[in-house]
C-alpha positions as CSV (number, residue, x, y, z in Angstrom):
1,M,127.9,48.4,44.8
2,G,126.6,50.7,41.9
3,A,123.5,51.2,43.9
4,R,125.5,52.9,46.3
5,C,127.0,55.4,44.4
6,S,123.6,56.6,43.4
7,K,122.7,56.6,47.2
8,F,125.8,58.9,48.2
9,S,125.3,61.0,44.9
10,I,121.7,61.8,46.3
11,C,122.9,61.9,49.9
12,W,125.6,64.5,48.9
13,F,123.1,66.4,46.7
14,H,120.5,66.7,49.3
15,S,123.3,67.4,52.3
16,H,124.1,70.6,49.8
17,L,120.7,71.8,49.8
18,K,119.2,71.2,53.3
19,T,120.3,73.5,56.0
20,S,120.9,72.7,59.0
21,V,118.9,75.7,60.3
22,L,115.3,74.7,61.3
23,E,112.5,76.5,61.8
24,S,110.8,77.6,65.3
25,S,108.0,75.2,64.5
26,D,109.9,72.1,63.8
27,L,111.6,73.3,67.6
28,E,109.1,71.2,69.4
29,N,109.3,67.2,69.3
30,G,110.5,68.1,65.6
31,G,113.7,68.1,64.3
32,K,115.8,65.5,65.9
33,G,113.2,64.6,68.5
34,E,112.4,61.0,67.8
35,K,116.3,60.6,67.4
36,N,116.8,62.2,70.9
37,A,113.6,60.3,72.8
38,W,113.1,62.6,75.1
39,P,111.7,61.4,78.3
40,S,108.9,62.8,79.6
41,F,109.3,64.9,83.0
42,G,109.4,62.5,86.5
43,E,110.0,63.0,89.9
44,F,113.2,61.2,91.2
45,S,114.2,60.4,94.7
46,L,117.2,61.7,96.9
47,E,118.4,58.8,97.5
48,Q,118.5,58.1,93.2
49,L,120.1,61.0,92.6
50,K,122.6,60.8,95.6
51,V,124.0,57.4,93.5
52,A,123.9,59.3,90.4
53,T,126.3,62.1,91.8
54,S,128.4,59.5,93.7
55,G,127.0,61.1,96.6
56,F,127.0,64.8,95.3
57,S,131.1,64.5,94.8
58,S,133.4,67.9,94.4
59,D,134.7,66.2,91.6
60,N,131.2,66.0,89.8
61,I,130.4,69.6,90.2
62,V,130.2,71.1,86.9
63,S,129.2,74.9,88.0
64,E,130.6,78.1,87.1
65,H,131.2,78.8,91.0
66,G,132.0,75.3,91.9
67,E,130.8,74.7,95.9
68,K,130.6,78.8,96.8
69,A,128.1,78.7,94.5
70,P,124.1,79.1,96.9
71,N,122.8,76.3,94.1
72,V,125.5,73.8,92.8
73,V,124.9,71.7,89.2
74,Y,126.9,67.9,89.7
75,K,126.8,65.8,86.5
76,G,125.6,62.5,87.1
77,K,124.4,59.2,85.8
78,L,121.3,57.7,86.3
79,D,121.2,53.9,86.1
80,N,119.7,53.6,82.5
81,D,123.1,54.9,81.5
82,R,122.0,58.1,80.9
83,W,124.3,61.3,81.8
84,V,122.1,63.9,83.6
85,A,122.6,67.8,85.3
86,V,121.7,68.3,88.6
87,K,120.7,71.3,90.1
88,R,121.1,71.1,93.6
89,F,119.3,74.4,95.3
90,N,120.0,76.0,98.3
91,K,118.1,74.5,101.3
92,F,116.2,77.8,102.4
93,A,115.7,78.7,98.2
94,W,112.5,77.0,98.1
95,P,110.5,76.7,101.2
96,D,107.3,76.0,99.6
97,S,107.3,72.7,98.2
98,R,103.8,73.0,96.0
99,Q,105.2,76.1,94.6
100,F,108.4,74.2,93.2
101,L,107.0,71.4,92.2
102,E,104.4,73.3,89.9
103,E,107.1,75.5,88.7
104,A,109.4,72.3,87.9
105,K,106.3,70.7,86.4
106,A,105.7,73.9,84.1
107,V,109.6,74.1,82.8
108,G,109.6,69.9,82.5
109,S,106.6,70.5,80.0
110,L,108.9,72.3,77.7
111,R,110.6,69.5,75.3
112,S,113.1,71.7,72.2
113,E,116.1,70.6,70.8
114,R,117.3,74.6,71.2
115,L,117.1,73.7,75.3
116,A,118.8,71.1,77.5
117,N,115.4,70.2,78.2
118,L,114.7,69.3,81.9
119,I,113.7,65.9,82.9
120,G,112.6,65.4,86.1
121,C,112.7,67.2,89.6
122,C,113.4,65.6,93.3
123,C,111.4,67.8,96.3
124,E,112.2,65.6,99.7
125,G,112.3,67.7,103.1
126,D,114.5,70.5,102.8
127,E,116.1,69.4,99.4
128,R,115.1,71.0,96.1
129,L,116.5,69.4,92.8
130,L,116.3,69.6,89.4
131,V,117.4,67.2,86.7
132,A,118.3,68.3,82.9
133,E,119.8,66.5,79.7
134,F,123.8,66.6,80.3
135,M,125.5,68.7,77.7
136,P,128.9,67.5,77.3
137,N,130.7,69.7,75.5
138,E,131.3,72.5,77.9
139,T,129.8,76.5,77.8
140,L,129.8,79.3,75.4
141,A,132.0,81.0,77.9
142,K,134.8,78.0,78.0
143,H,134.5,78.2,74.0
144,L,134.6,82.1,73.4
145,F,136.5,83.5,76.1
146,H,139.0,80.7,77.4
147,W,139.5,78.9,74.0
148,E,142.3,76.6,73.7
149,N,142.5,75.0,70.4
150,Q,141.0,77.4,68.0
151,P,139.1,81.1,68.6
152,M,135.3,80.3,67.6
153,K,134.4,80.5,63.7
154,W,132.2,83.6,62.5
155,A,130.2,81.1,61.1
156,M,129.6,79.3,64.6
157,R,128.7,83.0,66.2
158,L,125.4,83.6,63.9
159,R,124.6,80.3,64.8
160,V,124.7,80.0,68.4
161,A,123.0,83.7,68.1
162,L,120.2,81.9,65.7
163,Y,119.9,78.8,68.0
164,L,119.6,81.2,71.1
165,A,116.7,83.7,69.7
166,Q,115.0,80.0,68.6
167,A,115.1,79.1,72.1
168,L,113.5,82.1,73.4
169,E,110.6,82.5,70.9
170,Y,110.2,78.4,71.6
171,C,109.7,79.4,75.0
172,S,108.3,82.3,74.8
173,S,105.1,80.6,72.3
174,K,104.7,78.4,75.3
175,G,103.9,81.2,77.9
176,R,107.2,80.9,79.5
177,A,109.5,84.4,78.0
178,L,111.3,85.1,81.2
179,Y,114.8,83.9,81.6
180,H,116.8,84.5,84.5
181,D,120.2,85.9,84.6
182,L,120.5,85.3,80.6
183,N,124.7,85.0,80.2
184,A,127.4,82.5,78.4
185,Y,127.4,80.2,81.3
186,R,123.3,79.6,80.8
187,I,124.5,78.3,77.0
188,L,125.9,74.8,76.4
189,F,126.7,72.5,73.9
190,D,125.3,69.2,72.9
191,N,126.9,66.0,71.6
192,D,126.4,67.5,67.8
193,G,128.3,70.8,69.0
194,N,124.7,72.4,69.1
195,P,124.1,75.2,71.2
196,R,121.6,74.7,73.7
197,L,120.0,77.4,76.4
198,S,120.1,75.5,79.9
199,C,116.4,74.9,81.2
200,F,117.8,76.6,84.7
201,G,117.3,79.7,83.8
202,L,113.8,79.5,83.3
203,M,113.1,78.9,87.1
204,K,114.1,81.9,89.7
205,N,117.2,80.7,91.7
206,S,114.9,81.5,94.7
207,R,111.1,81.8,94.9
208,D,112.1,85.5,96.4
209,G,115.4,85.5,95.4
210,K,117.3,88.5,92.8
211,S,117.0,87.4,88.7
212,Y,120.3,88.8,88.0
213,S,123.7,87.8,90.0
214,T,125.8,89.2,87.4
215,N,127.9,92.5,87.4
216,L,125.3,95.5,87.0
217,A,127.1,96.5,84.1
218,F,125.5,94.0,82.5
219,T,121.8,94.3,83.9
220,P,118.5,95.6,82.2
221,P,118.5,99.4,83.2
222,E,114.2,98.7,84.1
223,Y,115.6,95.7,86.2
224,L,117.7,98.4,88.4
225,R,114.3,100.4,88.9
226,T,112.0,97.5,89.9
227,G,114.0,94.7,90.4
228,R,111.1,92.6,88.2
229,V,112.7,90.9,84.9
230,T,110.3,91.0,81.7
231,P,110.5,89.9,78.6
232,E,112.2,92.6,77.5
233,S,114.6,92.4,80.6
234,V,115.7,88.8,78.5
235,V,116.0,90.4,74.8
236,Y,118.4,92.8,76.8
237,S,120.5,90.1,78.1
238,F,120.6,88.5,74.4
239,G,122.1,91.7,73.0
240,T,125.1,91.2,75.5
241,L,125.4,87.9,74.5
242,L,126.0,89.0,70.8
243,L,128.4,91.8,71.8
244,D,130.2,88.7,73.8
245,L,130.2,86.5,70.4
246,M,131.0,89.7,68.0
247,S,133.8,90.5,70.4
248,G,135.2,87.7,72.2
249,K,135.0,89.5,75.1
250,H,132.5,90.6,78.2
251,I,132.1,94.1,77.2
252,P,129.8,96.6,79.3
253,P,126.8,97.4,77.1
254,S,127.2,101.3,77.7
255,H,130.7,100.7,76.1
256,A,130.2,99.0,73.5
257,L,127.3,101.5,72.5
258,D,129.7,104.4,72.1
259,L,132.0,102.4,70.3
260,I,128.7,102.1,67.6
261,R,127.5,105.2,68.0
262,G,131.4,106.8,67.5
263,K,131.0,104.4,64.1
264,N,133.7,102.6,65.4
265,F,132.1,99.1,65.5
266,L,135.0,97.6,63.9
267,M,136.8,98.1,67.3
268,L,134.1,95.6,68.9
269,M,135.3,92.6,66.8
270,D,137.2,90.1,68.0
271,S,140.7,90.5,66.7
272,A,140.4,86.4,65.9
273,L,137.8,86.7,63.1
274,E,139.6,89.5,60.8
275,G,139.2,88.5,57.4
276,H,136.0,86.1,57.9
277,F,133.5,88.1,58.2
278,S,132.4,90.5,55.8
279,N,131.2,94.7,57.1
280,E,127.9,93.8,56.1
281,D,127.2,90.9,58.1
282,G,129.3,92.6,61.2
283,M,127.3,95.8,60.7
284,E,123.8,93.8,60.4
285,L,124.8,92.2,64.4
286,V,125.8,95.5,65.8
287,R,122.3,96.4,64.7
288,L,120.5,94.3,66.6
289,A,122.3,94.4,69.4
290,S,122.0,98.2,69.4
291,R,118.1,97.5,69.2
292,C,118.5,94.9,72.1
293,L,120.0,97.3,74.3
294,Q,117.7,100.1,73.7
295,Y,117.3,101.8,77.5
296,E,114.1,101.8,76.9
297,A,112.1,98.2,77.3
298,R,109.3,99.0,74.2
299,E,112.1,99.4,71.5
300,R,113.8,96.3,71.7
301,P,112.8,94.0,69.3
302,N,111.0,90.3,70.1
303,A,112.5,87.2,70.1
304,K,110.3,86.3,66.9
305,S,112.1,89.1,65.0
306,L,115.6,88.1,66.2
307,V,114.8,85.0,64.7
308,I,114.1,86.5,61.1
309,S,117.1,88.7,61.8
310,L,120.0,86.2,62.3
311,M,118.3,83.3,59.8
312,S,119.1,86.0,56.9
313,V,123.0,85.8,58.0
314,Q,123.6,82.3,58.9
315,K,126.7,80.8,57.0
316,E,127.7,77.4,56.1
317,A,124.6,76.5,57.2
318,E,125.0,72.7,55.9
319,V,128.1,72.0,57.4
320,P,127.5,70.2,60.7
321,S,128.1,72.0,64.4
322,Y,131.0,69.8,65.9
323,V,132.8,70.4,62.4
324,L,132.5,74.6,62.8
325,M,133.9,73.6,66.8
326,G,136.5,71.5,65.9
327,I,135.7,69.3,68.6
328,P,135.3,65.2,68.4
329,H,131.9,63.8,67.2
330,G,130.3,61.5,70.1
331,T,129.1,59.0,67.7
332,A,131.5,58.5,65.0
333,S,135.2,59.7,66.2
334,S,134.8,58.8,69.4
335,K,135.2,55.3,68.5
336,Q,136.6,53.3,65.2
337,P,136.2,50.0,65.9
338,L,137.9,49.5,62.3
339,S,141.7,48.0,61.9
340,L,142.4,50.4,59.7
341,T,145.1,50.5,56.8
342,P,147.5,53.2,55.8
343,F,144.9,54.6,52.8
344,G,142.4,54.3,56.0
345,E,144.0,56.3,58.3
346,A,145.3,58.9,55.5
347,C,141.6,59.1,55.1
348,I,140.8,59.8,58.1
349,R,143.1,62.4,58.5
350,I,142.5,63.6,55.5
351,D,146.3,63.6,54.6
352,L,146.1,64.7,51.0
353,T,149.9,63.9,50.8
354,A,150.2,60.5,52.1
355,I,147.3,59.7,49.5
356,H,149.0,60.9,46.5
357,E,151.7,58.7,47.8
358,I,149.5,55.7,48.0
359,L,148.4,56.7,44.9
360,E,151.9,56.7,43.0
361,K,152.8,53.2,44.5
362,M,149.9,51.9,43.3
363,G,150.5,52.9,39.7
364,Y,147.8,51.7,37.1
365,K,147.0,47.6,38.3
366,D,143.5,48.2,38.7
367,D,142.8,49.7,35.3
368,E,141.0,46.8,34.7
369,G,140.9,45.9,30.3
370,I,143.0,49.0,29.2
371,A,145.8,47.2,28.2
372,N,143.4,44.8,25.7
373,E,141.9,48.2,24.7
374,L,145.3,49.9,23.6
375,S,146.4,47.1,21.6
376,F,143.0,47.5,19.2
377,Q,143.3,51.2,19.5
378,M,146.7,52.4,19.6
379,W,147.2,52.6,15.9
380,T,145.2,56.0,15.7
381,S,146.3,59.3,16.2
382,Q,143.1,60.3,18.3
383,M,144.0,57.6,20.4
384,Q,147.8,58.5,20.3
385,E,146.9,62.3,21.4
386,T,144.3,61.2,24.0
387,L,147.3,58.8,25.8
388,N,149.2,61.8,25.4
389,C,146.5,63.9,27.7
390,K,146.8,60.5,29.9
391,K,151.1,61.0,29.8
392,H,151.6,64.4,30.7
393,G,148.7,64.3,33.3
394,D,150.7,61.0,35.0
395,T,153.8,63.9,34.9
396,A,152.1,66.2,35.9
397,F,150.7,64.4,39.0
398,R,153.5,62.9,40.2
399,A,155.4,66.3,40.2
400,K,152.4,67.5,42.3
401,D,151.4,70.2,39.6
402,F,148.2,69.1,40.0
403,A,146.1,72.1,38.3
404,T,148.2,70.9,35.3
405,A,146.9,67.4,36.2
406,I,143.2,68.4,36.1
407,D,143.8,69.7,33.0
408,C,145.2,66.7,31.3
409,Y,143.2,64.4,32.9
410,T,140.0,66.0,32.1
411,R,141.2,66.1,28.2
412,F,141.7,62.4,28.3
413,I,138.3,61.3,30.1
414,D,136.3,63.9,27.6
415,G,138.3,62.1,24.4
416,G,135.8,59.3,25.5
417,T,137.7,56.5,24.1
418,I,138.7,55.0,27.5
419,V,137.8,55.0,30.6
420,S,140.2,54.5,33.4
421,P,139.2,54.2,37.0
422,T,142.9,55.0,38.4
423,V,142.9,58.4,36.2
424,Y,139.4,59.5,37.8
425,A,141.6,58.8,41.1
426,R,143.9,61.1,39.7
427,R,141.5,63.8,39.1
428,C,139.7,63.0,42.3
429,L,143.2,63.8,44.5
430,S,144.4,66.9,42.2
431,Y,140.9,68.3,43.0
432,L,141.4,67.8,46.5
433,M,144.5,69.9,46.6
434,N,142.9,72.6,45.0
435,D,140.4,72.7,47.9
436,R,137.5,71.5,45.4
437,P,135.9,68.4,47.1
438,Q,132.6,68.6,46.2
439,E,134.4,68.0,41.9
440,A,136.8,65.2,44.2
441,L,133.9,63.6,45.2
442,G,132.1,63.3,41.8
443,D,135.0,61.9,40.3
444,A,135.9,59.0,43.1
445,M,131.7,58.0,42.8
446,Q,132.7,57.8,38.9
447,A,136.2,55.6,39.9
448,Q,133.9,53.0,41.7
449,V,130.9,52.9,38.7
450,V,134.0,51.4,36.6
451,S,135.5,49.7,39.1
452,P,132.9,48.3,41.4
453,Q,135.3,46.1,43.8
454,W,138.1,48.6,44.4
455,P,138.5,49.7,47.1
456,T,140.4,52.5,46.5
457,A,137.6,54.3,44.9
458,L,135.7,54.3,48.6
459,Y,139.0,55.7,50.2
460,L,138.7,58.9,47.9
461,Q,134.5,59.0,48.6
462,A,135.3,58.6,52.3
463,T,138.1,61.5,52.1
464,C,135.9,63.9,50.0
465,L,133.2,63.4,52.3
466,F,135.2,63.9,55.6
467,S,136.5,66.8,53.6
468,L,132.8,68.2,53.1
469,G,132.1,67.8,56.8
470,M,129.3,64.5,56.1
471,E,130.8,62.5,59.0
472,G,128.5,60.2,59.1
473,D,128.2,59.2,55.7
474,A,132.2,59.6,55.5
475,Q,132.9,57.2,58.2
476,E,130.6,54.5,56.6
477,T,132.3,54.3,52.9
478,L,135.3,54.5,54.9
479,K,134.2,51.1,56.6
480,D,133.2,49.8,53.5
481,G,136.5,50.5,52.0
482,T,137.9,49.1,54.5
483,N,136.1,45.6,54.5
484,L,136.1,45.4,50.6
485,E,140.0,45.5,51.0
486,A,140.1,43.1,53.6
487,K,137.9,40.6,51.3
488,R,140.1,41.3,48.3
489,S,143.1,40.8,50.3
490,K,141.8,36.8,51.7
491,N,141.0,36.1,47.8
């Protein structure tokens, strides 16, 4: 069991040093590429895709405008149980099947964890379909404009901007710098809550069709003049997305630029973000948006410089995206096969009040050997002083005066004469109550070192890990604690 503590010390330490933000060079077949096991691009039969989408059922439509859209996107399930998104083009969109296949294969050669990757296509008769990875956690438009539980956090908005810039830089490095109609519906969230850029926008909606379907107020000026999309046009659209992220609304660039020129940038900011960002960070994003929205295309930054600028303003980089987004994590929280005890249930809810009650009822029955030590050492004045610290700490803990409890328990522990796992446990919870989960985790681990077969130490570690956003480690530790308690109850 001691080795397990060491493992968590290392795991916790590294999780707080590493950043979840990857350099662009790590995005191609790297990062989580091995885990995702991206399939190579292939061709599907129309029958396969009919089966996958239940006959292109309207119940499976996931695209923005439903059946009224000229090109409809369906959710589908392949026979290997893999969920996919299937885009079915208008029958007249791509009359030249060879041109469609060439374009699809070119886009399908891309592989990045910043993209919802294209994994196949279908070209039978008049039918033209694309098949991509399915992203289960909705679009940026839904989370930004139509949120239900919580507005998107500032740190997550910054992450969306960076990941999108990284996706564009990756595509550009692979010769696919043109992206058609970049908007908040083209950014999707995967199983881990990470934003991905839809690969569908890397192909035109038709061979000769228009590239922009949005309101003209949001269309790059040069597209209005020439009808052509350039890499600089994509950067302009990226600027409109920065405005979306800052304001939580779809603001026309001309209006936003008027506010910026008048130095009223705070009027741009989403009121739900008030108090959650610094003026410096807000100004940095405003400056970046202004550069992207320059009328002259040549004055806009390229994707690489966008990535560099956005790397410097990232916040809470160690916190997983699903935690920032407040969405369940597909592998951990969607299934919990354990039969949890009341302590385990309190851990998974991070219900500190319930944990306090449990520790109070538990008393000191798990302080193995402490009574024997006391009988020999009670007579010294130093020991009496140390025990008084513990007694005052217990009184404060019972009264929920957790700051005093921390102080008293710290003096007891620093006395060094008696080692009590319960004192570590109580100081751990006191730290949690004072929003100090890192110190709390250290105490929970120390309690386990002192008493390796004590489930409470593992339960408290799980609570700390949940508080730190380390869901996978927390679930594993909760499982260990639950199994240890079950084993003890049998003996």
